[in-house]
PQR file of N, CA, C, O and H, with PARSE charges and radii, in Angstrom:
ATOM      1  N   MET A   1      45.678  35.958 -28.782 -0.4000 1.5000
ATOM      2  CA  MET A   1      45.982  34.639 -28.231 -0.0000 2.0000
ATOM      3  C   MET A   1      44.891  33.633 -28.594  0.5500 1.7000
ATOM      4  O   MET A   1      45.188  32.445 -28.725 -0.5500 1.4000
ATOM      5  N   ASN A   2      43.647  34.064 -28.761 -0.4000 1.5000
ATOM      6  CA  ASN A   2      42.578  33.133 -29.102 -0.0000 2.0000
ATOM      7  C   ASN A   2      42.855  32.425 -30.417  0.5500 1.7000
ATOM      8  O   ASN A   2      42.587  31.231 -30.549 -0.5500 1.4000
ATOM      9  H   ASN A   2      43.406  35.028 -28.655  0.4000 1.0000
ATOM     10  N   PHE A   3      43.394  33.155 -31.394 -0.4000 1.5000
ATOM     11  CA  PHE A   3      43.709  32.567 -32.695 -0.0000 2.0000
ATOM     12  C   PHE A   3      44.716  31.429 -32.547  0.5500 1.7000
ATOM     13  O   PHE A   3      44.548  30.366 -33.146 -0.5500 1.4000
ATOM     14  H   PHE A   3      43.613  34.125 -31.286  0.4000 1.0000
ATOM     15  N   ASN A   4      45.753  31.649 -31.758 -0.4000 1.5000
ATOM     16  CA  ASN A   4      46.763  30.614 -31.536 -0.0000 2.0000
ATOM     17  C   ASN A   4      46.176  29.396 -30.835  0.5500 1.7000
ATOM     18  O   ASN A   4      46.536  28.267 -31.169 -0.5500 1.4000
ATOM     19  H   ASN A   4      45.889  32.512 -31.272  0.4000 1.0000
ATOM     20  N   MET A   5      45.297  29.594 -29.889 -0.4000 1.5000
ATOM     21  CA  MET A   5      44.706  28.475 -29.173 -0.0000 2.0000
ATOM     22  C   MET A   5      43.814  27.655 -30.103  0.5500 1.7000
ATOM     23  O   MET A   5      43.753  26.433 -29.973 -0.5500 1.4000
ATOM     24  H   MET A   5      45.005  30.511 -29.617  0.4000 1.0000
ATOM     25  N   GLU A   6      43.116  28.313 -31.047 -0.4000 1.5000
ATOM     26  CA  GLU A   6      42.302  27.585 -32.000 -0.0000 2.0000
ATOM     27  C   GLU A   6      43.180  26.759 -32.931  0.5500 1.7000
ATOM     28  O   GLU A   6      42.798  25.652 -33.312 -0.5500 1.4000
ATOM     29  H   GLU A   6      43.166  29.306 -31.153  0.4000 1.0000
ATOM     30  N   LEU A   7      44.344  27.273 -33.302 -0.4000 1.5000
ATOM     31  CA  LEU A   7      45.258  26.517 -34.151 -0.0000 2.0000
ATOM     32  C   LEU A   7      45.749  25.258 -33.452  0.5500 1.7000
ATOM     33  O   LEU A   7      45.935  24.224 -34.094 -0.5500 1.4000
ATOM     34  H   LEU A   7      44.654  28.171 -32.992  0.4000 1.0000
ATOM     35  N   LEU A   8      45.956  25.335 -32.160 -0.4000 1.5000
ATOM     36  CA  LEU A   8      46.429  24.190 -31.385 -0.0000 2.0000
ATOM     37  C   LEU A   8      45.304  23.227 -31.012  0.5500 1.7000
ATOM     38  O   LEU A   8      45.569  22.164 -30.450 -0.5500 1.4000
ATOM     39  H   LEU A   8      45.805  26.174 -31.639  0.4000 1.0000
ATOM     40  N   GLY A   9      44.069  23.575 -31.309 -0.4000 1.5000
ATOM     41  CA  GLY A   9      42.936  22.719 -30.966 -0.0000 2.0000
ATOM     42  C   GLY A   9      42.423  22.930 -29.563  0.5500 1.7000
ATOM     43  O   GLY A   9      41.737  22.062 -29.023 -0.5500 1.4000
ATOM     44  H   GLY A   9      43.853  24.438 -31.766  0.4000 1.0000
ATOM     45  N   PHE A  10      42.738  24.065 -28.953 -0.4000 1.5000
ATOM     46  CA  PHE A  10      42.310  24.364 -27.586 -0.0000 2.0000
ATOM     47  C   PHE A  10      41.230  25.431 -27.566  0.5500 1.7000
ATOM     48  O   PHE A  10      41.259  26.320 -26.716 -0.5500 1.4000
ATOM     49  H   PHE A  10      43.296  24.770 -29.391  0.4000 1.0000
ATOM     50  N   LYS A  11      40.290  25.361 -28.475 -0.4000 1.5000
ATOM     51  CA  LYS A  11      39.222  26.350 -28.533 -0.0000 2.0000
ATOM     52  C   LYS A  11      38.318  26.195 -27.310  0.5500 1.7000
ATOM     53  O   LYS A  11      37.907  25.081 -26.983 -0.5500 1.4000
ATOM     54  H   LYS A  11      40.266  24.639 -29.166  0.4000 1.0000
ATOM     55  N   GLY A  12      38.008  27.288 -26.641 -0.4000 1.5000
ATOM     56  CA  GLY A  12      37.109  27.265 -25.493 -0.0000 2.0000
ATOM     57  C   GLY A  12      37.787  27.051 -24.154  0.5500 1.7000
ATOM     58  O   GLY A  12      37.096  26.871 -23.152 -0.5500 1.4000
ATOM     59  H   GLY A  12      38.342  28.193 -26.907  0.4000 1.0000
ATOM     60  N   VAL A  13      39.118  27.064 -24.094 -0.4000 1.5000
ATOM     61  CA  VAL A  13      39.818  26.890 -22.823 -0.0000 2.0000
ATOM     62  C   VAL A  13      40.126  28.252 -22.205  0.5500 1.7000
ATOM     63  O   VAL A  13      40.108  29.273 -22.893 -0.5500 1.4000
ATOM     64  H   VAL A  13      39.679  27.210 -24.909  0.4000 1.0000
ATOM     65  N   ASN A  14      40.405  28.260 -20.914 -0.4000 1.5000
ATOM     66  CA  ASN A  14      40.806  29.476 -20.208 -0.0000 2.0000
ATOM     67  C   ASN A  14      42.312  29.454 -20.012  0.5500 1.7000
ATOM     68  O   ASN A  14      42.863  28.472 -19.515 -0.5500 1.4000
ATOM     69  H   ASN A  14      40.419  27.431 -20.355  0.4000 1.0000
ATOM     70  N   ILE A  15      42.974  30.525 -20.398 -0.4000 1.5000
ATOM     71  CA  ILE A  15      44.415  30.621 -20.209 -0.0000 2.0000
ATOM     72  C   ILE A  15      44.664  31.167 -18.811  0.5500 1.7000
ATOM     73  O   ILE A  15      44.296  32.302 -18.507 -0.5500 1.4000
ATOM     74  H   ILE A  15      42.526  31.323 -20.802  0.4000 1.0000
ATOM     75  N   GLU A  16      45.284  30.366 -17.969 -0.4000 1.5000
ATOM     76  CA  GLU A  16      45.543  30.745 -16.583 -0.0000 2.0000
ATOM     77  C   GLU A  16      46.833  31.551 -16.444  0.5500 1.7000
ATOM     78  O   GLU A  16      46.869  32.552 -15.729 -0.5500 1.4000
ATOM     79  H   GLU A  16      45.584  29.444 -18.216  0.4000 1.0000
ATOM     80  N   GLU A  17      47.893  31.111 -17.130 -0.4000 1.5000
ATOM     81  CA  GLU A  17      49.191  31.753 -16.958 -0.0000 2.0000
ATOM     82  C   GLU A  17      50.082  31.412 -18.152  0.5500 1.7000
ATOM     83  O   GLU A  17      50.018  30.305 -18.688 -0.5500 1.4000
ATOM     84  H   GLU A  17      47.863  30.298 -17.711  0.4000 1.0000
ATOM     85  N   ILE A  18      50.910  32.368 -18.562 -0.4000 1.5000
ATOM     86  CA  ILE A  18      51.908  32.147 -19.607 -0.0000 2.0000
ATOM     87  C   ILE A  18      53.263  32.531 -19.038  0.5500 1.7000
ATOM     88  O   ILE A  18      53.451  33.654 -18.569 -0.5500 1.4000
ATOM     89  H   ILE A  18      50.963  33.266 -18.126  0.4000 1.0000
ATOM     90  N   ILE A  19      54.217  31.590 -19.077 -0.4000 1.5000
ATOM     91  CA  ILE A  19      55.552  31.822 -18.521 -0.0000 2.0000
ATOM     92  C   ILE A  19      56.577  31.602 -19.625  0.5500 1.7000
ATOM     93  O   ILE A  19      56.573  30.561 -20.283 -0.5500 1.4000
ATOM     94  H   ILE A  19      54.064  30.678 -19.458  0.4000 1.0000
ATOM     95  N   GLU A  20      57.452  32.577 -19.827 -0.4000 1.5000
ATOM     96  CA  GLU A  20      58.532  32.443 -20.794 -0.0000 2.0000
ATOM     97  C   GLU A  20      59.800  32.032 -20.059  0.5500 1.7000
ATOM     98  O   GLU A  20      60.255  32.728 -19.151 -0.5500 1.4000
ATOM     99  H   GLU A  20      57.455  33.422 -19.292  0.4000 1.0000
ATOM    100  N   GLN A  21      60.370  30.893 -20.456 -0.4000 1.5000
ATOM    101  CA  GLN A  21      61.629  30.431 -19.898 -0.0000 2.0000
ATOM    102  C   GLN A  21      62.702  30.559 -20.967  0.5500 1.7000
ATOM    103  O   GLN A  21      62.450  31.131 -22.028 -0.5500 1.4000
ATOM    104  H   GLN A  21      60.000  30.327 -21.194  0.4000 1.0000
ATOM    105  N   GLU A  22      63.873  30.045 -20.709 -0.4000 1.5000
ATOM    106  CA  GLU A  22      65.009  30.207 -21.610 -0.0000 2.0000
ATOM    107  C   GLU A  22      64.672  29.853 -23.060  0.5500 1.7000
ATOM    108  O   GLU A  22      64.776  30.704 -23.943 -0.5500 1.4000
ATOM    109  H   GLU A  22      64.078  29.580 -19.847  0.4000 1.0000
ATOM    110  N   ASN A  23      64.277  28.628 -23.307 -0.4000 1.5000
ATOM    111  CA  ASN A  23      64.034  28.197 -24.677 -0.0000 2.0000
ATOM    112  C   ASN A  23      62.630  27.629 -24.880  0.5500 1.7000
ATOM    113  O   ASN A  23      62.402  26.869 -25.821 -0.5500 1.4000
ATOM    114  H   ASN A  23      64.192  27.936 -22.590  0.4000 1.0000
ATOM    115  N   ARG A  24      61.696  27.986 -24.014 -0.4000 1.5000
ATOM    116  CA  ARG A  24      60.333  27.482 -24.152 -0.0000 2.0000
ATOM    117  C   ARG A  24      59.323  28.434 -23.530  0.5500 1.7000
ATOM    118  O   ARG A  24      59.674  29.324 -22.755 -0.5500 1.4000
ATOM    119  H   ARG A  24      61.881  28.604 -23.249  0.4000 1.0000
ATOM    120  N   ILE A  25      58.093  28.231 -23.878 -0.4000 1.5000
ATOM    121  CA  ILE A  25      56.983  29.002 -23.319 -0.0000 2.0000
ATOM    122  C   ILE A  25      56.023  28.004 -22.678  0.5500 1.7000
ATOM    123  O   ILE A  25      55.588  27.048 -23.320 -0.5500 1.4000
ATOM    124  H   ILE A  25      57.808  27.509 -24.508  0.4000 1.0000
ATOM    125  N   LEU A  26      55.698  28.232 -21.415 -0.4000 1.5000
ATOM    126  CA  LEU A  26      54.757  27.369 -20.692 -0.0000 2.0000
ATOM    127  C   LEU A  26      53.397  28.051 -20.678  0.5500 1.7000
ATOM    128  O   LEU A  26      53.280  29.209 -20.277 -0.5500 1.4000
ATOM    129  H   LEU A  26      56.050  29.008 -20.893  0.4000 1.0000
ATOM    130  N   VAL A  27      52.378  27.337 -21.114 -0.4000 1.5000
ATOM    131  CA  VAL A  27      51.017  27.872 -21.126 -0.0000 2.0000
ATOM    132  C   VAL A  27      50.171  26.982 -20.235  0.5500 1.7000
ATOM    133  O   VAL A  27      49.985  25.800 -20.523 -0.5500 1.4000
ATOM    134  H   VAL A  27      52.473  26.397 -21.439  0.4000 1.0000
ATOM    135  N   TYR A  28      49.661  27.549 -19.157 -0.4000 1.5000
ATOM    136  CA  TYR A  28      48.795  26.823 -18.234 -0.0000 2.0000
ATOM    137  C   TYR A  28      47.352  27.144 -18.585  0.5500 1.7000
ATOM    138  O   TYR A  28      46.954  28.309 -18.623 -0.5500 1.4000
ATOM    139  H   TYR A  28      49.812  28.510 -18.923  0.4000 1.0000
ATOM    140  N   ILE A  29      46.567  26.091 -18.842 -0.4000 1.5000
ATOM    141  CA  ILE A  29      45.180  26.278 -19.247 -0.0000 2.0000
ATOM    142  C   ILE A  29      44.260  25.505 -18.318  0.5500 1.7000
ATOM    143  O   ILE A  29      44.691  24.585 -17.622 -0.5500 1.4000
ATOM    144  H   ILE A  29      46.890  25.145 -18.811  0.4000 1.0000
ATOM    145  N   SER A  30      42.988  25.887 -18.312 -0.4000 1.5000
ATOM    146  CA  SER A  30      41.954  25.114 -17.632 -0.0000 2.0000
ATOM    147  C   SER A  30      40.788  24.960 -18.599  0.5500 1.7000
ATOM    148  O   SER A  30      40.510  25.836 -19.418 -0.5500 1.4000
ATOM    149  H   SER A  30      42.638  26.634 -18.877  0.4000 1.0000
ATOM    150  N   MET A  31      40.124  23.833 -18.482 -0.4000 1.5000
ATOM    151  CA  MET A  31      39.000  23.548 -19.364 -0.0000 2.0000
ATOM    152  C   MET A  31      37.717  23.557 -18.557  0.5500 1.7000
ATOM    153  O   MET A  31      37.690  23.077 -17.424 -0.5500 1.4000
ATOM    154  H   MET A  31      40.350  23.121 -17.818  0.4000 1.0000
ATOM    155  N   PRO A  32      36.650  24.102 -19.133 -0.5600 1.5000
ATOM    156  CA  PRO A  32      35.379  24.094 -18.409  0.2800 2.0000
ATOM    157  C   PRO A  32      34.857  22.662 -18.277  0.5500 1.7000
ATOM    158  O   PRO A  32      35.025  21.839 -19.177 -0.5500 1.4000
ATOM    159  N   LEU A  33      34.223  22.383 -17.135 -0.4000 1.5000
ATOM    160  CA  LEU A  33      33.650  21.050 -16.895 -0.0000 2.0000
ATOM    161  C   LEU A  33      32.335  20.914 -17.626  0.5500 1.7000
ATOM    162  O   LEU A  33      31.545  21.856 -17.684 -0.5500 1.4000
ATOM    163  H   LEU A  33      34.086  23.051 -16.404  0.4000 1.0000
ATOM    164  N   LYS A  34      32.101  19.739 -18.182 -0.4000 1.5000
ATOM    165  CA  LYS A  34      30.844  19.456 -18.864 -0.0000 2.0000
ATOM    166  C   LYS A  34      30.232  18.204 -18.243  0.5500 1.7000
ATOM    167  O   LYS A  34      30.942  17.276 -17.856 -0.5500 1.4000
ATOM    168  H   LYS A  34      32.743  18.974 -18.135  0.4000 1.0000
ATOM    169  N   GLU A  35      28.919  18.195 -18.157 -0.4000 1.5000
ATOM    170  CA  GLU A  35      28.231  17.032 -17.630 -0.0000 2.0000
ATOM    171  C   GLU A  35      28.294  15.905 -18.652  0.5500 1.7000
ATOM    172  O   GLU A  35      28.074  16.129 -19.843 -0.5500 1.4000
ATOM    173  H   GLU A  35      28.343  18.949 -18.472  0.4000 1.0000
ATOM    174  N   TYR A  36      28.588  14.716 -18.198 -0.4000 1.5000
ATOM    175  CA  TYR A  36      28.714  13.566 -19.067 -0.0000 2.0000
ATOM    176  C   TYR A  36      27.816  12.456 -18.573  0.5500 1.7000
ATOM    177  O   TYR A  36      27.813  12.126 -17.387 -0.5500 1.4000
ATOM    178  H   TYR A  36      28.766  14.534 -17.231  0.4000 1.0000
ATOM    179  N   SER A  37      27.056  11.883 -19.482 -0.4000 1.5000
ATOM    180  CA  SER A  37      26.235  10.738 -19.094 -0.0000 2.0000
ATOM    181  C   SER A  37      26.753   9.494 -19.815  0.5500 1.7000
ATOM    182  O   SER A  37      27.074   9.542 -21.002 -0.5500 1.4000
ATOM    183  H   SER A  37      27.059  12.151 -20.445  0.4000 1.0000
ATOM    184  N   CYS A  38      26.827   8.409 -19.103 -0.4000 1.5000
ATOM    185  CA  CYS A  38      27.358   7.166 -19.625 -0.0000 2.0000
ATOM    186  C   CYS A  38      26.399   6.614 -20.684  0.5500 1.7000
ATOM    187  O   CYS A  38      25.203   6.487 -20.423 -0.5500 1.4000
ATOM    188  H   CYS A  38      26.566   8.370 -18.138  0.4000 1.0000
ATOM    189  N   PRO A  39      26.911   6.284 -21.874 -0.5600 1.5000
ATOM    190  CA  PRO A  39      26.016   5.769 -22.917  0.2800 2.0000
ATOM    191  C   PRO A  39      25.529   4.337 -22.638  0.5500 1.7000
ATOM    192  O   PRO A  39      24.555   3.882 -23.237 -0.5500 1.4000
ATOM    193  N   ILE A  40      26.205   3.641 -21.735 -0.4000 1.5000
ATOM    194  CA  ILE A  40      25.811   2.267 -21.393 -0.0000 2.0000
ATOM    195  C   ILE A  40      25.106   2.307 -20.034  0.5500 1.7000
ATOM    196  O   ILE A  40      25.730   2.586 -19.010 -0.5500 1.4000
ATOM    197  H   ILE A  40      26.996   4.011 -21.247  0.4000 1.0000
ATOM    198  N   THR A  41      23.816   2.028 -20.036 -0.4000 1.5000
ATOM    199  CA  THR A  41      23.067   2.041 -18.769 -0.0000 2.0000
ATOM    200  C   THR A  41      22.335   0.753 -18.545  0.5500 1.7000
ATOM    201  O   THR A  41      21.657   0.596 -17.530 -0.5500 1.4000
ATOM    202  H   THR A  41      23.309   1.801 -20.868  0.4000 1.0000
TER
END
């Protein structure tokens, strides 16, 4: 699954849940929080 997530541009995310429905696949992800500092001070 990591390879597929890198192809989609979701490298470094956590996969919470994958649900297969009739004609689609739902992928629930979470992203780690990063500290951000405002460049304008």
